[in-house]
C-alpha positions in Angstrom: -94.8 -114.3 73.3 -94.3 -116.9 70.6 -97.6 -118.1 69.1 -98.7 -121.0 66.9 -102.1 -122.6 66.4 -102.4 -126.0 68.1 -103.3 -127.7 64.8 -100.1 -126.4 63.2 -98.1 -127.9 66.1 -99.9 -131.2 65.6 -99.1 -131.1 61.9 -95.4 -130.3 62.7 -95.2 -133.4 64.9 -96.7 -135.6 62.1 -94.2 -134.1 59.6 -91.3 -134.7 62.0 -92.4 -138.3 62.3 -92.3 -138.8 58.5 -89.6 -136.3 57.4 -87.1 -136.0 60.3 -84.3 -138.2 61.6 -84.5 -139.8 65.1 -83.4 -137.2 67.7 -84.1 -134.2 65.5 -85.6 -131.3 67.2 -87.7 -128.4 65.7 -89.1 -125.2 66.9 -92.7 -124.8 65.9 -93.6 -121.1 66.3 -95.5 -119.0 63.8 -94.7 -115.5 65.1 -93.9 -113.4 68.1 -96.4 -110.9 69.6 -96.4 -108.6 72.5 -99.3 -109.2 75.0 -100.8 -105.8 74.2 -100.8 -106.5 70.5 -102.6 -109.8 71.1 -105.2 -108.0 73.2 -105.7 -105.5 70.5 -106.1 -108.1 67.8 -108.7 -109.9 70.0 -110.5 -106.7 70.8 -110.8 -105.9 67.1 -112.7 -109.2 66.5 -114.7 -109.2 69.7 -115.3 -105.5 70.1 -114.1 -105.8 73.6 -112.0 -103.1 75.3 -108.3 -103.6 75.4 -107.3 -104.4 79.0 -104.6 -102.4 80.7 -101.3 -104.2 81.1 -100.0 -104.1 84.7 -96.4 -102.9 85.3 -93.8 -105.6 85.5 -93.1 -105.0 89.2 -96.7 -105.5 90.0 -96.8 -108.7 88.0 -93.8 -110.0 89.9 -95.5 -109.2 93.2 -98.6 -111.0 92.1 -96.5 -114.0 91.0 -94.6 -114.2 94.3 -97.8 -113.8 96.4 -99.6 -116.3 94.1 -96.9 -118.9 94.6 -97.1 -118.5 98.4 -100.8 -118.9 98.4 -100.5 -121.9 96.0 -98.3 -123.6 98.5 -101.0 -123.2 101.2 -104.0 -124.0 99.0 -102.2 -126.7 96.8 -103.7 -125.0 93.7 -101.6 -123.6 90.9 -100.8 -119.9 91.0 -102.3 -117.5 88.5 -98.9 -117.1 87.0 -95.7 -118.8 88.2 -92.6 -116.6 88.4 -90.7 -118.7 85.9 -93.4 -118.3 83.3 -93.5 -114.6 84.0 -89.8 -114.3 83.5 -90.0 -116.2 80.2 -92.7 -113.9 79.0 -90.7 -110.9 79.9 -87.5 -112.3 78.3 -88.9 -111.5 74.8 -87.5 -114.8 73.5 -88.1 -115.0 69.8 -88.0 -118.6 68.6 -87.0 -119.3 65.0 -88.9 -122.0 63.1 -86.8 -121.6 59.9 -85.4 -125.1 60.3 -88.9 -126.7 60.7 -90.0 -124.8 57.6 -86.9 -125.8 55.6 -86.5 -129.5 56.7 -90.1 -130.4 57.3 -91.8 -128.2 54.8 -93.9 -126.9 57.7 -96.0 -123.8 57.1 -98.0 -122.5 60.0 -101.2 -120.5 59.8 -100.6 -116.7 60.5 -101.8 -115.6 63.9 -104.4 -113.2 62.5 -105.8 -115.9 60.2 -106.0 -118.4 63.0 -107.5 -116.0 65.6 -111.2 -116.1 64.5 -111.3 -119.9 64.8 -109.4 -119.8 68.1 -111.8 -117.3 69.6 -114.8 -119.3 68.4 -113.4 -122.3 70.2 -112.4 -120.5 73.4 -115.7 -118.6 73.6 -117.7 -121.8 73.0 -116.0 -123.8 75.8 
């Protein structure tokens, strides 16, 4: 999945306001990571066990069942099918234009991870 710290997205928006032309669009993504690699990076910092990744067919079954239950409970599903399909598409956004035009430089995932975990675990 494409990753970028929220503060870097905010900075990208501010840069776009001051550096870009009206109507310009930019992709703000620092890097692409597989879910298992993200889990491993988190486990390294938290000393947690790396969770097992469920097979795609099981994830699809959960998404379909979750959407059916969501219609009855009027609560959002654990993972909508569209989001699951996007995650499985391995779409790799390219932020080269934002870097070039805006001078945008995001924080590397591994550098941002400790502060992210501190925030998430504190909430």
